[in-house]
N, C-alpha and C positions, 0 to 999 in steps of 0.2 A: 687580270689579277687585280684585286681591289687595292693592294698595297701600292700599286702604281699611281693611284689617285691621291696619295698622301704627299703633301709638300715637305713635312718634317714631323718627327715624333717629338711631342712635348713631354709625355710621361711614359716611361717604359713599363713593361709588364712587371719587372722586378721591383720597381719603385712603388707600383700599385699594391703589390703583395705586402711589402714592408709597411706601407702606410696603413693598410687594412688591419694588420696585426696591432699597430700602435693605437689606432682608433678604437678597435674592439676592447683593448685593455683599458683605455680611458673611459669608454662608455660603461663597461662593466663595473669599474671602480666607482663611478658616479652613482649608478643605480644601487650597488651594494651599500654605499654610504647612507642611502635613504631607506634601505631595506625593501626595495621594490624591484619588480621585473616588468619590463615594458612589453606591450604588444608591438612587434616589429612590423611596420606597414610599408611595403614597397610600392612605389608609384610606377605602374606599368607604362611602357615596356622598358624604358631606359635604365631603371634601377636594378634590373635582374642580375646582371653580371657582378656589379658592385655589392649588392645585397648578399649574393651567394658567397663571394669571397670574404666579406666582412663577418658573416655569421659562422664561418668555419672556426673562428677564433673566440667565439662566445663560449663560456662554460656554464652560464646560467640557463635554466630551462625557459625559453621564451616562446610565446605564441607568435605565429607568423600569419600575416594577412596581406592582401593586395588591394589596391585601388587603381582604377584606370581613369586618368584625367587627361584632358587635352587642351592645349592652348597654342599649338604651332601648326603652320601649314608651310612646308618647305623650310625656308630659312627665316621666316618672319613669324613673330608672335601675333596671333589674331586678336589679341586684346581681351578676349573673354575666356573664362575657364569653365569647361564642361566636365561634370562628373559622369563618366560613361559606365563605371562599375564601382559600386561602393563595397566596403568590406562587410563581411557577414557577421562579425562579432560586434556586440555593443561596446561603445566607447565610454559609456557612463562609468565614472569613478575610476577609470583606467589611466595608466601611464602609457603614452603613445610615443614611439620612436619612428618618425617618418624617415624613410630612406629615399633619397633623390639622387639622380645622376649629376645634375648641375643646377646651381642657383644662378639664374640669368637675370631676367627682369624682376623676378620675385613674385609676380602675379599669382602663379599657381600655388606657391607655398602660402601666400597670404590667404587665399580663398580656402585652401584645404585646412589650414590652421584654424581659421574662423569657423569652419564647419565642425571641427572636432570640439571647439569650445562651446558651440551651440548644442552639441550632443553631450555636453557635461563631462568631457574628458577631464581628469584631474590635472594632467600635465601633458604638454606636447613639446617634444624636442625634435630637432632636425639634424640628420647627418647627411652630408652631401659629398660625393666624390670630388666634385669640382665646384669652384666659386669663380664667377666672372663679375667682379664688382663694378667694372666700367659700364656694364649694361643695366645696372639696377635702376628700376623706376619706382619700386615700392620699398617701404621701410621694413625690411626683414633681413635677418642674418641667420645662417645655419649655426647650430650650437657646436657642431663638429664638422670640420672641413678637411678633406684629403689634400687638395692642391688648389692654389689660386692660379688661374690661367688668364692670359691676355685676351683682349677682345678680337679673337680670331675664330673662324668657323671650325670647331673641333668635333671629331667623330671618334668612334671606337669605344670599346669596353661598355657597350650599352647605348652610347650616343649615336644618333643616326643623322643621315640626310635622306629624306624621303624613304625611310624604313631600311636603308642600306648602311653598311659599315658597322653595325652594332657588334659584329663578331670579331672585330680586330682586338687583339689581346693587349693593346696599348691605347693611349690617347694621342691622336695625330691631328694635324691641321690639314684640312681638305684643300686641294688645289682650287683656286678661284674659278678656273675654267670649267670645273665640274658643276658648279652651282650658279654661275652668272649667266 
């Protein structure tokens, strides 16, 4: 049972649902204030559960896209960011809302944001379920954050360890003996 590998639960399923409703309301209010609707771009695979939960509470008609970027191998960032799958829609003169599972070092978001600016996106905002500021190595912050978490190895609700644990309905800390 995968829940036996969890040391403790940091963010419950109920807290995630509540925070997604709050984030969706804030995001929608901000885009309504400027009269725009973003293209909502999920960064595969980790953002999928968060993006699905967040979008349930949007009432504006938004486009949905995905990108697959990679920068991790196991527990460590490999230092470079690869675009494995780009979105199909043009970003030119568009408002982009990037959906991420966690802002950790920030490398991925720096590179993806830079790419959108090179593609002449009008604006790029970031919404992340989790923020781990103690690990930041790049100067970037999400515009919207669900929860700040300590520098522990977290899994669940899209976050993985070697492609496992994404299906947990909460954010938990993985027992060190699992990944050491």
